MIMAR-328966 format. One record per residue: residue number from 1; x, y, z of N, C-alpha, C in turn. Coordinates in Angstrom, 3 decimals, decimal comma. Layout:
  num       nc1       nc2       nc3      cac1      cac2      cac3       cc1       cc2       cc3
  NUM         X         Y         Z         X         Y         Z         X         Y         Z
...
REM end
This chain:
  num       nc1       nc2       nc3      cac1      cac2      cac3       cc1       cc2       cc3
    1   120,136    87,699    98,914   119,392    86,366    98,777   119,377    85,757    97,530
    2   119,929    84,391    97,620   120,121    83,540    96,453   118,974    82,629    96,229
    3   118,841    82,326    94,987   117,665    81,522    94,476   118,032    80,200    94,708
    4   117,228    79,173    94,856   117,482    77,570    94,815   118,053    77,091    93,441
    5   118,606    76,268    93,356   119,114    75,860    92,017   118,076    74,637    91,723
    6   117,480    74,846    90,548   116,324    73,901    90,012   116,799    72,975    89,075
    7   117,020    71,857    89,166   117,295    70,882    88,418   116,208    70,271    87,723
    8   115,217    69,775    88,537   113,857    69,190    87,776   113,309    70,018    86,845
    9   113,147    69,531    85,722   112,415    70,494    84,864   111,090    71,242    85,211
   10   110,209    70,444    86,036   109,017    70,790    86,260   109,336    72,068    87,457
   11   110,046    72,181    88,271   110,417    72,844    89,246   111,025    74,298    88,545
   12   111,998    74,076    87,495   112,409    74,825    86,607   111,516    75,788    85,950
   13   110,468    75,153    85,348   109,372    75,872    84,937   108,906    76,795    85,788
   14   108,388    76,431    87,137   107,755    77,217    88,301   108,505    78,214    88,327
   15   109,900    77,904    88,581   110,795    79,282    88,890   110,861    80,207    87,917
   16   110,801    79,920    86,433   110,847    80,711    85,534   109,652    81,604    85,573
   17   108,460    81,100    85,802   107,272    81,512    85,743   107,020    82,610    86,803
   18   107,693    82,274    87,950   107,763    83,285    89,082   108,710    84,508    88,673
   19   110,024    84,197    88,105   110,692    85,164    87,700   110,356    86,104    86,945
   20   109,515    85,625    85,733   108,808    86,535    84,666   107,826    87,245    85,366
   21   107,303    86,881    86,297   105,866    87,515    87,103   106,520    88,717    87,590
   22   107,647    88,620    88,183   108,293    89,798    88,909   109,079    90,581    87,926
   23   109,473    90,006    86,920   110,360    90,987    86,094   109,438    91,746    84,932
   24   108,297    91,298    84,984   107,211    92,048    83,879   107,042    93,584    84,421
   25   107,157    93,650    85,805   106,845    94,964    86,208   107,990    95,820    86,342
   26   109,314    95,318    85,899   110,374    96,046    86,283   110,783    97,158    85,568
   27   111,170    98,311    86,303   111,444    99,571    85,624   112,824   100,038    85,902
   28   113,415   100,367    84,927   114,924   100,513    84,810   115,189   101,946    85,087
   29   115,412   102,593    86,261   115,904   104,032    86,303   116,706   104,169    87,526
   30   117,737   104,981    87,702   118,546   105,120    88,828   117,827   105,977    89,763
   31   118,285   105,476    90,875   117,568   105,978    92,300   118,566   106,830    93,166
   32   118,208   108,058    93,442   119,318   108,961    94,157   119,101   108,902    95,581
   33   117,921   109,404    96,150   117,842   109,186    97,778   117,821   108,170    98,385
   34   118,253   107,980    99,616   118,323   106,507   100,344   117,963   107,002   101,810
   35   117,806   105,639   102,284   117,651   105,694   103,955   116,515   106,639   104,433
   36   116,824   107,474   105,310   115,746   108,221   106,003   115,580   109,344   104,792
   37   116,253   109,721   103,838   115,831   110,836   102,823   115,030   110,438   101,780
   38   114,278   109,106   102,009   113,475   108,496   100,881   112,302   109,430   100,721
   39   111,586   110,075   101,789   110,489   110,811   101,655   110,459   112,028   102,374
   40   111,914   112,606   102,050   111,870   114,006   102,674   112,713   115,041   101,970
   41   112,422   115,141   100,545   112,961   116,257    99,807   112,278   117,111    99,096
   42   112,646   117,556    97,889   111,628   118,770    97,481   110,233   118,579    97,020
   43   109,488   119,593    96,826   108,242   119,389    96,779   107,897   118,696    95,175
   44   106,676   117,976    95,229   106,406   117,163    93,915   105,866   118,268    92,849
   45   105,807   117,810    91,527   105,530   118,782    90,442   104,294   118,038    90,025
   46   103,342   118,661    89,528   102,084   118,265    88,686   102,616   117,933    87,272
   47   102,122   116,660    86,909   102,951   116,158    85,270   101,794   115,619    85,006
   48   101,687   115,451    83,313   100,946   114,650    82,874   101,681   113,398    82,579
   49   101,326   112,239    83,302   102,129   111,122    83,185   102,148   110,506    82,065
   50   101,617   110,736    81,105   101,632   110,178    79,733   102,703   110,680    78,901
   51   103,140   111,926    79,548   104,311   112,659    78,504   105,632   112,529    79,198
   52   105,797   111,926    80,246   106,755   112,071    80,929   107,774   110,831    80,754
   53   107,431   109,553    80,303   108,262   108,350    80,037   107,681   107,637    79,121
   54   108,620   106,711    78,406   108,193   105,985    77,455   108,573   104,468    78,068
   55   107,514   103,619    78,060   107,782   102,186    78,552   107,507   101,172    77,361
   56   108,514   100,409    77,137   108,516    99,541    75,757   107,287    98,674    75,818
   57   106,824    98,286    76,895   105,655    97,232    76,835   104,778    97,645    77,789
   58   103,292    96,946    77,956   102,547    97,495    78,768   103,212    96,479    79,998
   59   102,824    96,979    81,239   103,203    96,381    82,380   102,635    95,059    82,929
   60   101,279    95,023    82,211   100,375    93,872    82,634    99,255    93,812    81,365
   61    99,031    92,695    81,256    98,017    92,294    80,184    96,813    93,290    79,995
   62    96,291    93,737    78,917    95,170    94,535    78,761    95,330    95,821    79,715
   63    96,586    96,524    79,484    96,750    97,716    80,244    96,590    98,882    79,503
   64    96,270   100,212    79,992    96,213   101,241    79,424    96,696   102,312    80,187
   65    97,513   103,391    79,736    98,244   104,519    80,333    96,935   105,331    80,475
   66    97,042   106,324    81,782    96,292   107,363    82,057    97,019   108,670    82,352
   67    96,244   109,641    82,462    97,137   110,933    82,714    97,260   111,151    84,114
   68    96,205   110,845    85,039    96,574   111,340    86,589    95,833   110,215    87,241
   69    96,095   110,375    88,455    95,240   109,560    89,673    93,788   109,917    89,708
   70    93,369   111,003    89,165    92,058   111,269    89,200    91,420   110,244    88,104
   71    91,976   110,171    86,997    91,585   109,481    85,872    91,671   107,910    86,113
   72    92,662   107,464    86,864    92,787   106,228    87,290    91,490   105,784    88,124
   73    91,544   106,695    89,126    90,252   106,354    90,097    88,979   106,265    89,440
   74    88,802   107,086    88,410    87,386   107,125    87,716    87,312   105,654    86,729
   75    88,585   104,953    86,481    88,455   103,788    85,850    88,391   102,532    86,541
   76    88,795   102,628    87,930    88,990   101,259    88,733    87,805   101,108    89,863
   77    87,507    99,899    89,981    86,212    99,688    91,085    86,915    99,572    92,455
   78    88,150    99,720    92,607    88,718   100,018    93,764    89,402   100,909    94,037
   79    90,095   101,537    95,234    90,512   103,007    95,376    91,951   102,849    95,818
   80    92,905   103,297    95,387    94,214   103,258    95,719    94,789   104,607    96,291
   81    95,067   104,523    97,467    95,602   105,609    98,358    96,782   105,835    98,278
   82    97,495   107,075    97,957    98,765   107,541    98,194    99,196   108,383    99,336
   83   100,186   108,157    99,865   100,612   109,043   100,907   101,166   110,423   100,382
   84   101,254   111,490   101,089   101,866   112,646   100,643   103,355   112,512   100,737
   85   104,065   112,337    99,542   105,467   112,347    99,372   106,069   113,257    98,668
   86   107,444   113,433    98,894   107,909   114,717    98,212   109,374   114,360    97,526
   87   109,760   115,133    96,642   111,014   114,788    96,028   111,013   113,851    94,703
   88   111,723   112,686    94,770   111,628   111,882    93,829   110,119   111,150    93,659
   89   109,198   111,547    94,137   108,029   110,630    94,235   107,109   111,308    93,045
   90   107,313   112,153    92,059   106,486   112,697    91,151   106,194   111,375    90,118
   91   105,023   111,272    89,775   104,569   109,827    89,038   104,972   110,241    87,643
   92   105,507   109,383    86,950   106,016   109,159    85,336   105,160   108,490    84,514
   93   104,355   107,314    85,037   103,521   106,692    84,216   102,576   106,008    85,217
   94   101,116   105,945    84,814   100,203   105,306    85,520    99,590   104,426    84,610
   95    99,102   103,336    84,983    98,748   102,336    84,156    97,336   101,788    84,832
   96    96,272   101,519    84,137    95,014   100,659    84,664    94,588    99,771    83,653
   97    93,760    98,744    83,871    93,303    97,704    83,279    92,038    98,532    82,370
   98    91,863    98,129    81,155    91,040    98,247    80,045    89,705    98,537    80,707
   99    88,836    99,328    80,107    87,426    99,394    80,454    86,593    97,818    80,435
  100    87,238    97,127    79,615    86,369    95,881    79,030    86,793    94,876    80,259
  101    87,839    95,088    80,939    88,153    94,104    81,974    87,437    94,025    83,114
  102    86,732    92,726    83,442    85,887    92,599    84,792    86,469    92,971    85,763
  103    85,747    93,671    86,930    86,219    94,259    88,030    87,314    93,457    88,848
  104    86,783    91,824    88,959    87,544    91,182    89,589    89,289    90,959    89,202
  105    89,354    91,314    87,860    90,805    91,383    87,150    91,419    92,467    86,823
  106    90,960    93,518    87,599    91,473    95,034    87,425    93,054    95,239    88,130
  107    93,677    96,030    87,555    95,005    96,046    87,938    95,386    97,497    87,775
  108    96,295    97,956    88,807    96,678    99,328    88,642    98,219    99,154    89,107
  109    98,960   100,336    88,277   100,436   100,541    88,425   100,780   101,808    88,362
  110   101,738   102,536    89,288   102,254   103,828    89,008   103,411   103,919    89,217
  111   104,518   104,478    88,396   105,630   104,403    88,348   106,295   106,005    88,777
  112   107,078   105,742    89,884   107,432   107,315    90,221   108,953   107,525    89,780
  113   109,470   108,891    89,860   110,472   109,463    89,272   111,758   108,872    89,851
  114   111,629   108,228    90,745   112,738   107,674    91,630   113,175   106,258    91,493
  115   112,455   105,685    90,462   112,435   104,453    89,926   111,589   103,296    90,750
  116   110,840   103,820    91,690   109,864   102,795    92,485   108,717   102,754    91,777
  117   108,162   101,490    92,142   106,883   101,246    91,240   105,925   100,842    92,423
  118   104,641   101,195    92,154   103,689   100,595    93,147   102,548    99,645    92,365
  119   102,050    98,649    92,535   101,179    97,952    91,724   100,092    97,381    92,837
  120    98,766    97,296    92,267    97,728    96,979    93,457    96,860    96,088    92,281
  121    96,068    95,103    92,725    95,250    94,083    91,793    94,435    93,418    92,745
  122    93,343    93,372    92,233    92,152    92,737    92,988    92,594    91,234    93,188
  123    92,071    90,919    94,577    92,470    89,373    94,978    91,588    89,165    96,153
  124    90,570    88,240    95,934    89,644    88,138    96,818    90,279    87,618    98,070
  125    90,990    86,726    98,254    91,664    85,932    99,263    93,082    86,199    99,618
  126    93,455    86,182   100,784    94,821    86,325   100,879    95,848    85,370   100,474
  127    96,803    85,645    99,547    97,627    84,470    99,226    98,218    83,575   100,382
  128    98,465    82,377    99,978    99,184    81,618   100,928   100,741    81,749   100,996
  129   101,085    83,017   101,919   102,288    83,438   101,763   103,650    82,414   102,171
  130   103,229    81,510   103,007   104,106    80,681   103,825   104,651    79,819   102,460
  131   103,397    79,382   101,997   103,756    78,348   100,833   104,623    78,865    99,582
  132   104,276    80,024    99,285   105,031    80,866    98,338   106,446    80,989    98,745
  133   106,541    81,546   100,108   108,014    81,825   100,570   108,914    80,715   100,490
  134   108,170    79,565   100,655   109,043    78,239   100,828   109,135    77,640    99,526
  135   108,473    78,179    98,629   108,738    77,522    97,059   110,223    77,970    96,518
  136   110,188    77,527    94,935   111,552    77,812    94,535   112,310    78,875    94,674
  137   111,536    80,195    94,605   112,074    81,417    94,686   112,659    81,876    95,754
  138   112,485    80,977    97,025   113,146    81,284    98,291   112,864    82,669    98,734
  139   111,565    83,193    98,975   111,357    84,709    99,166   111,283    84,601   100,864
  140   111,283    85,704   101,437   111,166    86,143   102,941   109,826    86,338   103,001
  141   109,287    85,681   104,213   107,992    86,320   105,031   108,051    87,683   105,499
  142   107,406    88,642   105,326   107,445    89,823   105,902   105,980    90,376   106,595
  143   106,050    91,740   107,386   104,871    92,044   107,918   104,950    93,523   107,417
  144   103,914    94,028   106,735   103,568    95,556   106,469   102,356    96,029   107,211
  145   102,968    96,859   108,343   101,782    97,532   109,058   100,650    96,376   109,575
  146   101,244    95,155   109,777   100,358    94,217   110,302    99,564    93,356   109,381
  147   100,032    93,623   108,037    99,577    92,795   106,887   100,657    91,833   106,457
  148   100,274    90,468   106,334   101,330    89,474   105,948   101,784    89,749   104,592
  149   102,845    89,202   104,311   103,505    89,258   102,785   104,853    88,606   102,800
  150   105,311    88,946   101,758   106,623    88,338   101,160   107,511    89,368   100,573
  151   108,882    89,323   100,809   109,856    90,221   100,240   111,107    89,508    99,517
  152   111,791    90,253    98,745   113,151    89,912    98,240   113,943    91,016    97,789
  153   115,275    90,613    97,894   116,132    91,784    97,447   116,490    91,917    95,919
  154   116,672    93,017    95,539   116,994    92,992    94,087   118,344    92,343    93,651
  155   118,261    91,721    92,353   119,485    90,828    92,136   119,692    90,524    90,701
  156   120,538    89,945    90,301   120,719    89,492    88,926   120,772    87,857    88,972
  157   119,938    87,441    88,363   119,798    85,869    88,235   120,052    85,332    86,936
  158   120,463    84,007    87,093   120,859    83,419    85,712   120,194    82,264    85,477
  159   119,075    82,277    84,497   118,299    81,162    84,176   118,617    80,613    82,838
  160   119,055    79,654    82,577   119,461    79,038    81,477   120,421    79,658    80,578
  161   121,382    80,201    81,341   122,557    81,127    80,839   122,214    82,403    80,315
  162   120,928    82,621    80,830   120,405    84,216    80,369   120,335    85,000    81,712
  163   120,848    85,919    81,811   121,153    86,814    83,184   119,716    87,699    83,106
  164   118,979    87,695    84,135   117,763    88,720    84,202   117,848    89,446    85,398
  165   117,593    90,712    85,400   117,572    91,571    86,522   116,190    91,681    87,156
  166   116,309    91,034    88,412   114,957    91,296    89,190   115,081    92,342    90,236
  167   113,711    93,195    90,364   113,566    94,329    91,280   113,639    93,670    92,594
  168   113,922    94,402    93,682   113,585    94,295    94,911   112,205    94,554    95,195
  169   111,424    93,862    95,911   109,954    93,701    95,932   109,570    93,699    97,590
  170   108,500    94,175    98,014   107,824    93,768    99,148   106,239    93,749    98,763
  171   105,560    92,714    98,866   104,074    92,271    98,547   103,367    91,928    99,650
  172   102,072    92,600   100,148   101,204    92,122   100,985    99,941    92,410   100,250
  173    98,840    91,789   101,227    97,605    91,854   100,977    96,669    92,674   102,063
  174    95,930    93,306   101,385    94,962    94,048   102,400    93,443    94,493   101,717
  175    92,560    94,403   102,372    91,399    94,952   101,906    90,800    94,350   100,544
  176    91,223    92,949   100,389    91,044    92,659    99,111    91,798    92,894    97,812
  177    93,040    93,766    98,336    93,968    93,993    97,157    95,273    93,388    97,429
  178    96,041    92,719    96,458    97,413    92,508    96,176    98,342    93,661    96,086
  179    99,075    94,146    96,879    99,764    95,273    97,108   101,229    95,011    96,782
  180   101,894    95,627    95,978   103,498    95,327    95,771   104,368    96,696    95,569
  181   105,364    96,667    96,047   106,211    97,886    95,899   107,574    97,273    95,356
  182   108,114    97,933    94,196   109,203    97,300    93,605   110,067    98,612    93,451
  183   111,607    98,029    93,451   112,663    98,987    93,067   113,864    98,412    92,379
  184   114,595    98,595    91,328   115,398    97,938    90,755   116,860    98,020    91,687
  185   116,688    98,967    92,591   118,063    99,400    93,234   117,925    99,385    94,906
  186   116,862    99,497    95,565   116,568    99,317    97,057   116,544    97,958    97,425
  187   116,912    97,711    98,551   117,110    96,194    99,314   115,718    96,025    99,941
  188   115,467    94,935   100,086   113,988    94,767   100,794   113,672    95,402   102,031
  189   114,916    95,573   102,929   114,804    96,083   104,187   114,330    97,674   103,813
  190   114,987    98,280   102,690   114,574    99,594   102,607   113,241    99,701   101,877
  191   112,767    98,632   101,403   111,439    98,898   100,650   110,386    98,613   102,134
  192   110,783    97,810   102,774   109,904    97,619   104,060   109,887    98,812   104,910
  193   110,692    99,976   104,957   110,635   101,077   105,399   109,523   102,074   104,751
  194   109,450   101,716   103,471   108,608   102,505   102,954   107,079   102,131   102,761
  195   107,024   100,759   102,684   105,653    99,811   102,500   104,650   100,422   103,478
  196   104,871   100,596   104,645   103,932   100,893   105,673   103,227   102,341   105,272
  197   103,972   103,047   104,595   103,186   104,462   103,985   102,317   104,185   102,955
  198   102,386   103,174   102,348   101,277   102,894   101,256   100,309   102,007   102,071
  199   100,458   101,173   102,788    99,503   100,104   103,555    98,673   100,993   104,366
  200    99,107   102,237   105,049    98,197   103,062   106,155    98,076   104,267   105,789
  201    98,238   104,472   104,299    98,115   105,994   104,029    96,833   106,546   104,067
  202    96,733   108,012   104,251    95,505   108,652   104,095    95,697   109,156   102,581
  203    94,469   109,343   101,830    94,425   109,739   100,462    95,022   111,127   100,401
  204    96,038   111,254    99,097    96,301   112,461    98,882    95,351   113,224    97,682
  205    95,535   114,233    97,175    94,785   115,169    96,368    95,085   114,251    95,030
  206    93,683   114,542    94,123    93,558   113,710    92,764    94,318   114,213    91,771
  207    95,187   115,310    91,854    95,955   115,762    90,359    96,966   114,881    89,999
  208    97,599   115,323    88,891    98,443   114,445    88,158    99,597   113,926    89,008
  209   100,042   114,734    89,693   101,474   114,389    90,763   101,096   113,797    91,776
  210    99,797   113,210    92,205    99,630   112,874    93,550    98,706   111,631    93,711
REM end
């Protein structure tokens, strides 16, 4: 999927901001399973997420890394439910907003060992997806288990002669939360196969790996 060439300075600024908003969550790691094998390999391991990966910068402002989903849930005013997944779905890093952040600004991100990343943040009203899709980033309207959203393929884009790697993304809104699934290697269609698992999942256990 190609980006719209932006010649007007004002539109270029909007494009850059949009690209940076997606790129700030980017996690560089190779992904091995594909297609129908994405959620059907060996059993997960219990890990302390703070010890298994180093991230150069916080994934969002006022973020703090925690050791497990149990700790994350104790810090958040909203609940994030994860499906029972196996294989490359061991968490390698879990981030939540600082305790000083107001509830309406709380965010959450979890990085998995297969390079996929899930984010959730408070958003009272559903975004105007159609307007966003038709904007300068030229995104695609999608449906995730009955929830409207947008999506895009992973790609390398060039902004002012600088190449920027963008992850594939599928984002949707449900129950007052802005949800998004990212991958540096999977296509939008592949992410759309996975996203319903997170949109309709029953809660897994609260240990470090779940």
